[in-house]
C-alpha positions in Angstrom: -12.7 -4.3 -2.1 -10.3 -7.5 -2.8 -12.7 -9.3 -5.6 -12.8 -6.1 -7.4 -9.1 -5.5 -8.3 -8.1 -9.3 -8.4 -10.4 -9.8 -11.8 -8.7 -7.0 -13.6 -5.1 -5.3 -13.3 -5.7 -1.4 -12.1 -3.1 1.4 -13.0 -2.5 3.5 -10.0 -0.9 6.8 -10.5 1.8 7.3 -7.6 4.5 9.8 -7.0 7.1 7.4 -7.7 8.7 4.0 -7.5 9.9 3.4 -3.7 7.7 6.0 -2.4 5.0 5.3 0.4 2.4 5.4 -2.7 4.4 2.8 -4.1 4.9 0.7 -0.9 1.0 0.7 -0.4 0.4 -0.3 -3.5 3.0 -3.1 -3.3 1.2 -4.2 -0.2 -2.1 -4.9 -1.8 -0.3 -6.5 -4.9 1.2 -9.2 -2.4 -1.9 -9.8 -1.4 -3.1 -10.8 -4.6 -4.7 -7.8 -5.7 -3.9 -6.9 -9.3 -2.2 -3.3 -9.1 0.6 -1.6 -11.4 2.1 1.4 -10.1 2.8 4.4 -12.8 4.9 7.3 -11.3 4.3 10.6 -12.1 6.3 12.9 -10.0 4.4 15.9 -11.2 1.2 16.4 -9.2 -0.4 17.7 -12.0 0.1 14.6 -13.9 -1.0 12.3 -11.7 -4.2 13.8 -11.2 -4.9 14.5 -15.1 -3.7 10.7 -15.5 -6.8 9.6 -13.8 -9.3 12.1 -15.2 -8.2 11.5 -18.2 -8.5 7.9 -18.1 -4.8 7.0 -18.7 -4.6 5.8 -14.7 -7.3 3.9 -12.9 -6.8 5.1 -9.5 -4.5 7.7 -7.9 -3.0 7.8 -4.3 -3.2 11.2 -3.0 -3.9 13.2 -0.3 -7.5 14.4 -0.2 -6.8 18.0 0.4 -4.5 18.1 -2.4 -7.1 17.0 -4.7 -10.1 18.9 -3.3 -11.0 20.9 -6.4 -11.6 17.4 -8.1 -13.6 16.1 -5.5 -15.7 19.0 -5.0 -16.0 19.1 -8.8 -17.2 15.3 -8.6 -14.2 14.7 -11.4 -12.6 12.3 -8.5 -14.1 10.1 -5.9 -12.4 8.6 -2.7 -12.7 4.9 -2.3 -10.2 4.2 0.4 -8.7 6.0 3.2 -5.4 5.1 4.6 -6.2 5.5 8.0 -7.2 4.0 11.4 -10.4 5.9 11.7 -13.1 7.2 9.6 -12.2 10.6 7.9 -14.4 13.5 8.9 -16.7 14.5 6.1 -16.1 10.9 4.4 -17.7 8.7 6.9 -19.0 6.2 4.2 -15.6 5.8 2.6 -13.9 2.8 3.5 -10.5 3.2 5.3 -7.5 0.7 6.3 -8.0 0.4 9.8 -11.8 -1.1 9.7 -11.1 -3.4 6.6 -8.1 -4.9 9.1 -5.1 -3.5 6.6 -2.3 -2.5 8.7 -1.3 0.6 6.4 -1.5 3.8 7.5 1.9 5.7 6.6 0.2 9.0 7.6 1.5 12.1 5.1 3.4 14.8 6.7 5.3 18.1 6.5 7.9 19.0 8.6 9.7 22.6 9.4 13.3 22.2 9.8 16.5 24.2 10.9 20.2 23.7 9.9 21.8 21.4 12.4 23.7 23.2 15.3 21.1 25.5 15.2 20.9 27.8 18.8 18.7 25.6 21.0 17.1 28.8 22.1 16.2 29.6 18.8 14.6 26.2 18.2 12.6 27.0 21.2 11.4 30.1 20.5 10.5 28.8 16.7 8.8 25.7 18.5 7.0 27.9 20.4 5.5 30.0 17.8 4.6 27.0 15.8 2.8 25.8 18.4 0.8 28.9 19.1 0.2 29.1 15.6 -1.2 25.5 15.1 -4.1 26.9 17.8 -5.1 29.6 15.5 -8.6 29.4 14.3 -7.4 30.2 10.5 -4.9 27.4 11.2 -7.8 25.2 12.2 -9.8 26.2 9.2 -7.1 25.5 7.0 -6.7 21.8 8.2 -10.7 21.5 7.7 -9.9 22.7 4.2 -7.5 19.9 3.6 -9.2 17.0 5.1 -6.5 17.2 7.7 -7.2 15.8 11.1 -7.7 18.9 13.8 -5.2 17.4 16.2 -2.4 16.7 13.2 0.2 19.3 14.5 3.1 17.7 16.5 5.3 19.8 18.3 9.2 19.6 18.5 8.9 17.2 21.8 6.7 14.7 20.5 8.2 15.0 16.6 11.0 12.3 17.2 8.6 9.8 18.4 6.5 10.1 15.2 9.1 9.9 13.1 10.6 7.1 14.7 6.9 5.3 14.4 6.4 6.1 10.6 9.8 4.9 9.9 9.2 1.5 11.9 6.0 1.6 9.9 7.5 2.0 6.6 10.2 -0.5 7.2 7.6 -3.2 8.3 5.7 -2.5 5.3 8.8 -2.7 3.0 10.0 -5.9 4.6 6.6 -7.4 4.3 6.8 -6.7 0.5 10.1 -8.2 0.2 9.5 -11.1 2.3 6.3 -11.8 0.3 8.0 -11.0 -3.2 10.8 -13.2 -2.4 8.4 -16.3 -1.4 6.9 -15.8 -5.0 
């Protein structure tokens, strides 16, 4: 991979500057790979920029671009994952290549601070039950999401702390490398 991106600068469509996407691009830039982040806040514009040739690469969740993958308009070349991605076992992933950059994408359901703990407990139990439903598991497959990706309220703070720690380390690594240049 490294040789392919050191000969010519490639434009990477990302959600925006300073985003996890951009941080990951900068990680590779700081390793000598020639990438330029191109921010598109609108998802459709990001996708169109690659399909139309204005960008060379796209940093995106596979499930969000499933129709492009199924239609052979886009092809994954690298997953930010610690293990192979089901259905894409032949595609490279950062864990196998030795790059410690993952920053899993996630969605959260939140309540207003100060919400009655009994209400939070009831909502959390209901969401945990939904996460076990066949319909939800089928949805995860459709989105190329990991089957064990639901994180209950009891583990959510640890997940967020770990994610923030990884993002901080990546950001500091990017800053230190940039300052040394």
